[in-house]
N, C-alpha and C positions, 0 to 999 in steps of 0.2 A: 135553604138547606135541603138536600135531596133526601130520599128515603133512607131509613136506618139500615145498617148492615143486617142481613138476614142469616147470620151464621148460627152456630149452636148456642145454647144458653151460656155455656162457659166462655165461649169466644165473645159474645155480646157483653157479658158481665166484665170480663177482663178488659175489653176495649173501653167500656164506660169508665172503669176505674183508671185506666191509663189516661184518658182524655181529662178526667177530673184532676188527676195528679199533675199533668202538664199545665193545665190552666192555672191551678193554684200556684205552682212553682213559678210560672211566668209572671203572675200577678205580684207575688211577693218580691221576686227579683226586680220587677219594674219599679217597685216602690223604693228600692235602694239605688236605682240608676242615677237619679238627679245629683246626688252628692259625688258619685264617681265621675260622672261626665263633667261636672263643675271643676273637678280637680284635673281634668284633661286626661283621664285614664279610661281604659277599656275594662270590662268586667274581668278579663283574664289578667290584666296588669294589676288590678286591685287584689285579685286572688293571690298572685305571687307575693305582693307586698305584705298582705295579711299573713300568709303562711310563714314568711321569713320573720315577721314580727313575733309570732307566737311559737314558732318551732326553732328559730335560729338559722344559721347558715345551712344550706342543703345543696347536694349535687343536683344537676338538672334532672336526672332520671327520677330521683325521689320527689323533687318539686313537682314534676309533671304528674306523678302518681297522686300526690296530695291534692292537687287542684283539678284532677280529672281531665287532663289534656295529654296529647301525645308529645313526646320529646321534640319531634320535628316542629310542631305548632308552637311549642314553648320557646324554641330558639329565637324566633322573631320577637316574641313578647319580651324576652330578657334583653335582647339587643336594643330594643326601643327604650326599655327602662334604664339601661346602661347609658344610652345617648343622653337621656334626661338627667343623668347623675343620681338616679335613685337606687341603683344596685351596682355592685361590681362583681366581676368574676375573677377568681384566682385558681390557678392550677394547684392541685394537691401535691404536697411534697413527695409522697410515696408513689404517686402515679400521675404524671404530668398530663395524661389524656383526660383525667377526670377534673372537671371544673366545678368549683364550689361557688354558689351564688350567695351574696349577703347584702344586707341593706347598707347604704351609705348613711352618713349623718342626716343628709337632706331627705333621703327616703324614709328613715326612721321618724323624723319630725312630721313628715307628711302623713304617714299611715297612723302614727300615734294620735295626730290631730283629728283624723277622719274616723277612726274606728269607734270611739264612743258614740258618735252620732249615728253611725251605721248600725250599731247594736241597738240603739233606741228605736230606730225605724223598724227593725226586725221585731223587737219586743212589741211595738204597737201593732204590727201586722198579725202577730200570733196571739195578741190579746183577745181575739174573738174565741179562742179555745181556752178551756180551763187548763190548769196545771196538769191534771191527769190526762187530758186529751193531748196536750203537747208531748208528754212522755210516751203515750201510746203511739202517736204519729211518728216520733223518733224511732221507737222500737220497730214499728212496721216498715219504715223506710230502710232501716239498717238490714232487716230481714230480707227485704226485696233486693237491696243492693248486693248483699252477700251471695244471694242465690244466682246472680248474674256472673260472678267472676270468681 
């Protein structure tokens, strides 16, 4: 690794925090990948299925916002899930331009079967933190996320 960035103290501190956050997020996300890949899904596809499971049917725009993807990126994800029989899109009665995405029975069975294991993997990953530290991390991440948008 080359020399460290020689910026201001605030830049260096912010960059160090950013790198630590990125590494931690990638490490935790990596621990969840095995189950997702075994099911033949991508992280984005699993995110769509999980959002629909917990939030119910959503239009593509709201779904994209919930899983932090662009609507354009999400179109291909939804199309592939639809080809696999996991979701279906229907036009809204009041505005045929708006498509609502919802789980099929097959999609619901898949994600309901996967999610408890997914939650346990995350619980184990976060087990290195106390309950208070987990709450503080959540609070800080929300604060950081809200400041960006």
